[in-house]
C-alpha positions in Angstrom: -78.0 61.3 -87.7 -79.5 58.9 -90.1 -80.1 56.3 -87.6 -81.3 58.5 -84.6 -83.8 59.6 -86.5 -84.5 56.3 -87.5 -84.7 55.1 -83.6 -87.3 58.3 -82.8 -89.4 57.7 -86.0 -90.8 54.3 -84.3 -94.5 53.8 -84.3 -96.2 54.4 -81.0 -99.0 51.5 -82.4 -96.1 49.2 -82.2 -94.4 50.2 -79.3 -97.3 50.0 -77.3 -97.6 46.1 -78.2 -94.5 44.9 -77.9 -94.3 41.8 -76.3 -98.2 41.8 -76.4 -98.8 38.9 -79.2 -102.0 38.5 -77.5 -102.9 42.4 -78.9 -102.3 41.2 -81.6 -105.2 39.2 -82.1 -108.0 41.6 -81.2 -110.0 41.5 -85.1 -109.3 37.5 -85.1 -112.4 35.7 -86.3 -112.5 31.7 -85.5 -114.7 28.8 -85.1 -115.1 27.4 -81.9 -113.3 24.0 -81.5 -114.9 23.5 -77.6 -118.1 24.9 -77.2 -118.0 28.3 -74.4 -119.9 26.2 -71.0 -119.9 28.4 -68.2 -118.3 31.8 -70.1 -115.2 29.4 -70.4 -113.6 27.4 -72.7 -110.0 27.3 -75.1 -109.2 28.0 -78.9 -105.6 26.9 -80.6 -104.5 29.5 -82.7 -101.6 28.2 -84.2 -99.3 26.0 -82.3 -101.2 28.1 -78.9 -104.1 26.5 -76.8 -105.6 30.0 -75.5 -108.5 30.5 -73.2 -111.4 32.2 -74.0 -114.2 34.1 -72.2 -117.9 35.2 -73.5 -121.3 34.3 -73.5 -122.4 30.6 -74.1 -122.0 29.6 -77.2 -121.5 25.8 -79.2 -119.2 24.5 -81.0 -118.4 25.9 -85.0 -119.8 29.3 -84.0 -117.3 31.8 -85.5 -115.9 34.1 -83.1 -114.6 37.3 -82.9 -111.6 38.7 -80.1 -112.9 41.7 -78.9 -110.6 41.7 -76.0 -107.9 40.9 -74.3 -107.8 40.6 -70.0 -104.3 39.4 -69.2 -103.8 35.9 -71.1 -107.3 35.5 -71.3 -109.2 36.2 -75.1 -112.5 37.6 -74.6 -115.0 36.9 -77.5 -118.0 37.4 -78.9 -120.5 35.6 -81.7 -119.6 37.0 -84.7 
C-alpha cells in the first residue's frame, strides 16, 4: 500500500522532463564565450557544448535560455 501510494503521487512536472535534460536549462543565465553570428553559436554548460540560436550578439553578453528545440537552445539577451 505505501509503495503504491508513493509511485502514484509522482509530480507531473518531474515526469514530463524525464530524459530531457535540456528542458531543465530553461531560465539559465550564461555569458557568451563566442559571438552569435547569423543567429547561431555555441555555449559550454558544465562539460557539454550546446548549439544556440538567437539574435546576433557579441561575446561577453549575458544571455538567458528561453526555449529548447530538439538539441538547440534558444537564447535571448538578458
